Every structure is written in structure tokens, then in C-alpha cells.
C-alpha positions as CSV (number, residue, x, y, z in Angstrom):
1,M,0.0,0.0,0.0
2,L,1.3,3.5,-0.7
3,F,-0.9,5.1,1.9
4,P,-3.4,4.1,4.7
5,P,-7.1,4.1,3.9
6,G,-8.3,5.2,7.2
7,T,-11.9,4.2,7.7
8,I,-13.4,2.8,4.5
9,V,-16.9,3.8,3.7
10,A,-19.3,3.3,0.6
11,T,-22.2,5.5,-0.5
12,P,-25.6,3.9,-1.4
13,G,-24.7,4.1,-5.1
14,A,-21.5,2.3,-4.6
15,L,-23.2,-0.4,-2.8
16,E,-25.8,-0.8,-5.6
17,L,-22.9,-1.7,-7.7
18,V,-22.1,-4.6,-5.2
19,E,-25.7,-5.7,-5.7
20,Q,-25.1,-6.0,-9.4
21,G,-22.0,-8.1,-8.7
22,L,-19.2,-5.6,-8.5
23,D,-16.3,-6.5,-6.3
24,L,-15.4,-3.2,-4.6
25,R,-12.4,-4.6,-2.9
26,R,-10.7,-5.0,-6.3
27,Y,-10.9,-1.4,-7.1
28,L,-10.1,-0.4,-3.5
29,T,-6.9,-2.4,-3.7
30,R,-6.0,-0.8,-7.0
31,H,-6.4,2.7,-5.5
32,L,-4.4,2.0,-2.5
33,H,-1.5,0.6,-4.6
34,G,-1.3,3.5,-6.9
35,D,-3.4,2.2,-9.9
36,W,-5.6,5.4,-10.3
37,G,-7.7,3.8,-13.0
38,D,-9.1,6.0,-15.9
39,L,-7.6,9.2,-15.3
40,D,-5.6,11.3,-17.6
41,T,-1.8,12.0,-17.4
42,H,-2.2,15.3,-15.5
43,D,-4.5,13.7,-12.9
44,R,-2.2,10.9,-12.4
45,Q,0.9,13.2,-11.6
46,V,-1.6,15.2,-9.2
47,N,-2.2,11.9,-7.3
48,H,1.5,10.9,-7.3
49,R,2.2,14.3,-5.6
50,A,-0.7,13.9,-3.2
51,V,0.5,10.6,-1.8
52,V,3.9,12.4,-1.0
53,Q,2.3,15.7,0.1
54,R,-0.6,14.2,1.9
55,L,-3.3,15.7,-0.3
56,R,-6.6,14.2,-1.3
57,I,-6.4,11.4,-3.7
58,L,-8.9,10.5,-6.4
59,S,-9.2,7.3,-8.5
60,A,-11.8,6.9,-11.1
61,Y,-12.6,3.5,-12.8
62,D,-15.0,2.5,-15.6
63,T,-16.2,-0.7,-14.3
64,P,-18.6,-3.2,-16.0
65,C,-21.5,-1.9,-13.7
66,G,-20.7,1.7,-14.2
67,K,-18.3,4.5,-13.1
68,L,-16.8,4.3,-9.7
69,W,-14.8,7.0,-7.9
70,I,-12.6,6.4,-4.9
71,I,-11.5,9.4,-2.8
72,T,-9.1,9.3,0.1
73,E,-9.1,12.3,2.2
74,A,-5.8,14.4,2.7
75,D,-5.6,13.4,6.4
76,R,-6.0,9.7,5.4
77,S,-9.0,9.4,7.9
78,V,-11.4,8.0,5.5
79,T,-11.6,6.5,2.0
80,T,-14.9,6.8,0.3
81,L,-16.3,4.6,-2.5
82,L,-18.9,6.5,-4.7
83,L,-20.6,7.3,-7.9
84,P,-19.5,10.5,-9.6
85,S,-23.2,11.6,-9.3
86,E,-23.1,11.4,-5.6
87,Y,-20.0,13.8,-5.4
């Protein structure tokens, strides 16, 4: 892991993806290991700096069940799995 996740929470929309058969743990693991998913080069660089400078980290994944975002707060107190529409 590149950083601690803190408390891990999921929004109702993210939990609906689970009901559709999506394994959220797979995407959480990718996020915590620096696989930021479907971000452009600039946003990937921002995340790499955020790991070192303790800023907020955002990953975005296009999953078979829809888009999923994962956000770890700057203080590493919480990581939230959510749909973009819930932001």
C-alpha cells in the first residue's frame, strides 16, 4: 500500500454496484496501490504528488457496472467509494 485508507465507507450508489455483482475490494486495492484507473496523465501526476504531500487522492474506474470513484481524504482518515453523481 502507498498510503493508509483510514475508515473505508461506501455510498448507497456504490453499494448498488455490489448488488450488481461488482467486487469493490478489487478497485479499493488498485487505488491503495497507486493504480488510479481511468485518469488522464495530469490527474495521475497530481495523485502521485498527493501521496507524498498528503493531499486528497482520487481514482476513477470505468467498471462493467458503471463508473466508480474512490477518494481518500488528505488526512487519510477516510476513503470513500462513490458514484460520480454522488459527489
